[in-house]
N, C-alpha and C positions, 0 to 999 in steps of 0.2 A: 914693561906694566909690571916694572916690582912693587909690590905694593909694603904696607906699614914701615918706613923705612925711616918716619920721620919723627915725631916728641908724640906717645901714647897719649891718650885721651879719657883720663879716667872722667865716670860720671857716679851718680848717688841717683839710685831712684828710690821713693820714698812713698807712704802708707797713702794710696788714691780715693778719694771719696768717688761713690758707686759708677762705676761706666756706662754709659750710654750712647747711643750714633748706630749708624751706617758707616764702614767701610767700604775698601775693595784691596787686594793685597798686590804684589806685582805677580809676573805670569810665573809660573810654574819654570822651574830650573831644568828639571829635569824633559820639559819638552822644547823649553825653548835652545837648548847643547842641540836635539835632533833635529827642531826646523833647520837651524843654521847649514848643521852639517851636509842634511839628505836635500834643503835646496840647493847647495854648494856644487852637490853630485847630478841632478839633475840638468837635464837640456834648455833652457829657455828660462825664463821669469817667473818669477815665486817673491808672493806676496804674507808677510807677517805680521799681524799685530799683534799687539799685547806682548811683547817678546820683552823678559825681565834683560833691564838693563843695570846690573848688578856686576862688578865688576869678571866674577864666573865666566859668564856669559861673553861679554865685551872680550874676553879671552882668546876665547870661539871665535867669534865674529872676526878677531886679526889675524888667528891663525888661518882660516879660511883662506880670506884675503891675502895671506900672504902667501899662497901654493895657486892663484887667480882664479877666485870668484871674484865676481863683484858682487860687495856689501855696500848697502846703503839706506841712511835712515831719512826719511823726509819729514817737515817740515810738523806734521801733522802726528809725526811719533811712529811712524805706519815704516817698516823694513823690508828694502827689497833685497834680491838676489838675484843672479845670473848665472845659473851652474855653468860649468864645465864640462858636465858627462862623468859618467861612471870610466874609471880611469885613465882620467883626463888632468888630474890634481897635478901644479908646476913643482918642481923643487926650489923648495925655499930659500931662501938666499942667508938669511940669519936665525938663528936658535928661535924656535916657538917658546916664548915665553908665557905659561898658566896661570903667574901670580899664583891663585890659591888653591888652585879650579880641580882636585883629584878626577873627575867626571871628565871635565873636558880630555886632563892628560892620556886616561885611560881608552875613550874614548877615540880618542884618533889617533893614539897608537891602532886601534885598530883598522880605523879608515886606511892607513897608511901602509899597513904591514901587506896589502896584496897592491903594491904602487910602489916604481921603478925609480925610487927616489927616496934619499938619507934624511935624514932631522934631527935635530937635538932637540932635545925639552926642557929648558929649565924650570923653575918655579921659585915659589918666595922660601923664607924660613921652615913654617910651619908644613909646606908639599915637598919641599925635598927632604924630610924627614918620613913618609906616608911612602909603603910597602910598593913594586908595579912587578913584582913576582907570578903575581895569581893572574897578570893578566901578559906580562912575557912566556910564558911559559907555553900555556897553548901558541901565541901568536908564533913565535918559534916551530913549534912541529907544523906549523901552513908554509912557514920556508924563511919567514922574516929573521935578522939577527940586532943581537943587542949587546951594544955595552954601557952597562951601569958604575952608576955612583957602587960603594960596598953598600951589601946590604939592598941591591936590587934597589938603589932612589933615584932621583934625582942630582946631577946632571944624568941625562943618559940621550945617547944616538941611537939611531935604529937603523937598518937597512930594511926596505922593503920587497919583498919576493915576486916578482911577473913573469912565470905566473906561479901564480902560489899555487897551495896543496888544499883543497877540501877537507877537510875536515869533521871525523865525527867526535863527538867532545861529551863527558859527562859531565854536571858540575861538580867541582869537591865540596864549593861552599858555597852558600844562598847567594850571588850579587847578580843583579841587571849591570851593574855595569860588565865583568867580563863575559856574560852574554852579551851582550851588546857589543862589547868590541869584536868578538867573533861573528857574528853575525855582522858589521859594517865590513869586514875583511872579505866575509862573503861574496861581499854584492858584486867585487873583480877577481872573486876566483870562479875559474872555471869549474861545472859540475854541482854535488850539490853536499854543502854545509848541513850538519846536524846534530843539533844539540838536547843532549836530555837532561830536563832540569828539573832533578827531583823535589826542591820544595822552588815553591809557585813566587817568584820576584816581580816586582814592578812591569808594564809592557806596554811600556809610552814605544820603543823600539818596534815592537812587531806589526803596533795597530797602526804608525807614521809607514814602515815601510810597505805594508801593504797599502796605504793612502796613496801610496808617492808609486803603486805599480809592479812593486817588486813581486816576484813571486814566491806566496811564502806560504806554508799552515803549521796548523798548530793544533797538535792529537795533543787530546789528557784521558789517561789510562785511570784503570778503578779506581787507584792509589792519589792518585794527583801528579801525579809525575806528570810531564809536560814533554813532545818531542816538537821540536822544533827544524823544518828543514827550509832550504833557502836555496834555488836554484841563480846559480851564480849568474854574470856579467846582463847584469842587471841593465832593463833603461829605464831613467825612471824620468817620471813626467811631471814638470812644476805644478807647483800647488798653492791654494787663499789658504792662510792656516789661520786661524784664532786661537790663541795661547789663552786656557781656565789660569784663572787663581788659582799658587803654591799652595796646596794643602801643607807642607811645611811650617811655611812663612804661617796661612793661618792658624798653624796651633797654637803662636805665642798669642795671638789675642784672644784665642776661644778657652785660653787654660785663665786666662786675666779675668775675662769676662765672667767665668763661673768661680773666679778665686774670689772678688774685690765684692762684700757683702753690697746689695742691690742692684747691680748691675743686670745692663738688659742691651746686646751688640750685634747688630746683624751686618753678617761678614759675604760681601755679594759675591758669586762666580766664582768659586772655589769647586775646582777639581775634584770629582768621589771616584775616579776609580779606582776600583775593589782593593786591586794592589797597594794602594797607598791609604787607603781610608782604616787601618786600624788603629790608629789614637784616637778617630769620632765614639768609634766601637767601645776601645779599653775606658773612656770619660762616660762613657751613659752606662756601662758596667757599675763604676765606679757610684753611679747617681746622677752626674751632669745632665742637664737639662739641656739641647741640643738636637732643634726641629730642623730637618732641610726642609725647604720649600723653594718653588719655581724647579722640582731637577726636571730634566732638562740634558739634550747630548749638543753635543758642540763639538765638529770636527773629525768625530768617532771615538767622543771623548765624555764620559758623563760629567753633568756638571748641574752645581744647583746653589742657593743663598743658606746659611746657615743662621741659624736664630737660639743666640744660648746666653741663658738667665741663668743668674748666680744660683748655684745650688751644694748643700751641702753635700761634700765626698766622702765614703769610704773606701779603707785599701782593698785590696786587690792583688791577687796571684796570678799573675797572665800567664799563659800558654805559649812555650817556647817557640812554636810551629807558628804565633803571628810577628813572630819579631821582623821577617823582611819588610811588611805592610808599615810598619812605621820607625825604622831602625832611627831616618832622621831626626821623631819626635818626642825618643825616650831622654834626651835632656829636659826637656820638659814637660816630660810625664812625670820626673821622679819630683821637678816643683809640686803637680796639683798630690802626688802623692804621702808628699810633706804636709800639706795642710791638711788631708784625709782623718779621718777616727779609723785607729787602728795601724795592722802593720803591712806594707806591702814585698811582696820578694817577686823584682825581678828578676828572668833567669835566661842563656840560652843569648846574650850579648856581646858573645864575643867579639865580633866584628866593632864593637864603638872600642874596641881596644885602637885599631888604626884608623881613626876617623882623624878629621885638622889637628885634635888630641887625642889621649888617650881617653873617651869622654866618662866614662866609667870612672876612673884616676880623678879625672878633674871634677868631675860633678860630686864624688864623695867628699871631698876635700874641700871646696866650696860648701855643700851645702852643712856639713860640720864648722867651717866656721860661722854661719850665722843662726847656728843653735839645732840644728835636726839633728837626732840619732840615726848615725849612718852607719852600716857595717856591713864593708864591700869585698863580694864574691871575684875570685876570678873568671867568672863570665854572666856577673851581675851587680843588684845590691837588694839589700832589705834598708826600706826606711820605715819608720816608726814616725805615725803623724802624727798633729797638731792637736787633730779635734779640731779643723777650724781658727782656732787659737792664731794669733798676728806670731810668724815666725821674731826672735832677734834679730834678728840684722848685723851687722857686721859690714868686714870688709876689708881693702881691697879684694876683690873674688881674684883670684888667679885665670885667665880667660883659655893661655897658653893661643893666643890666635887667632880662639876658632869662637868664627860666628853665632851659633848655635848657643853656645854657651853662653856667651855676654849676653844673650836676649831671654836666654833661663831664666838668668840671676838679677834682670831688668824687671820681668814676672816680680818673683818674690818679693822684690823691693819694694812693691805696689799693694801688698799683704805683710809688712814687718813692721815693729816698733820703730828702730831706727834706724832705718835707712839701710839699703845694702848698696855699696861702691863695688865698681866695675875697674877693673886696673886700666882696661882699652875697649874701648867703644867702635874703634873705626874698623874692625873688621866687618862687624855686618855691614858692613856695602860690599860685601861678596854675593849676599842674597836678598837683601831687605833693606835697600837705600832709604826708603822711605819708612822703616821703623820708628824712629824717634817724631817725627811729625805724625803719624797714625795713631801713637799712646796720647799724644796732644789733641790729638780732634778727638778723644774719647773722653778728654778728660784729666789722664793724669799728669803727673809733674815730675821733673825731673830737673 
């Protein structure tokens, strides 16, 4: 499933009339990955509605099939997974092609670390540049062994340990992927796996593991440190899962509706997990009119409909401690800051240097190319806003095969004088295959 090996697909996005209408966004990517993995480890048949059918999640589905789980989609778009039980995964016959998906790669390494099998992970050019040491280091302590390309990168071959050694681990960086990889390894490890998380990150793994019947507990200390314990050799029960809309995907129409004058857009069924809602809080602090209606809980996850009305924004200097709750949304937050009144200062974003691209450098370069005054910092960026005046536009913007960079500059094009040309829109299929149709349904042109 190697992606993006044919010709680039450049596209120009131009100033939009007022956006209006109601939309849904694809299912949450984080929850979709975990639904497939945990269903494959349950004994019996699970059912998943609303699964994100982007390339990243399909890479996870293909990997679970390759290791013995039955994974199929019916004509109505519901996914059915017949699991093999914790410890029951089979040796894959060929390399596991992760495409562009860092989440699939890091979580599956955890899942396989406590199984007696050997697996090779490969990926596309972008994924093959991303370091894996933050996951391989703790998993090595549990007994797994790794043979990686230089710089701890893909292609990488791992050999799991069975029985693995339970780990007591303090996370050195705020990373839900590292936390989740260790918890997944702990499922098939005798004894108690314990993780100390000084800064809270998205908690989908903890919620879903509990839902599947794992013996997991979370304690929160006075300073906000979370201590997560998981009893190994778990027996997981099959589940019926409804995946909420992905807040990281909703970020793009939210910011577009705030920035394009006269817009009013409703985005239905968006996941509002507090560990993921940082962008909504930030945009409200900037003056954005975002109302949550029909708030409810679906499958242990808070969900609501967002009503977004065009608003004049002001610059902001957010506390770096909120970074984990909106780490994937910073690129489009930078676009919002570019249209705000005054200066915005974003710090504490070292994590963005090792995403699908170096998102600080790539965004800074692209914003300058369309007329924004930007200062790049080692751990962030300073942006001088236009006060609502349209951006000059330009391009082509180098997206570095990064889906969130591509979509962020598409939004910038909607509030530009001369349009913004993006060098390649194909990577958007990794997380938001319906992105173009969504924009057009609201009245945007490309």
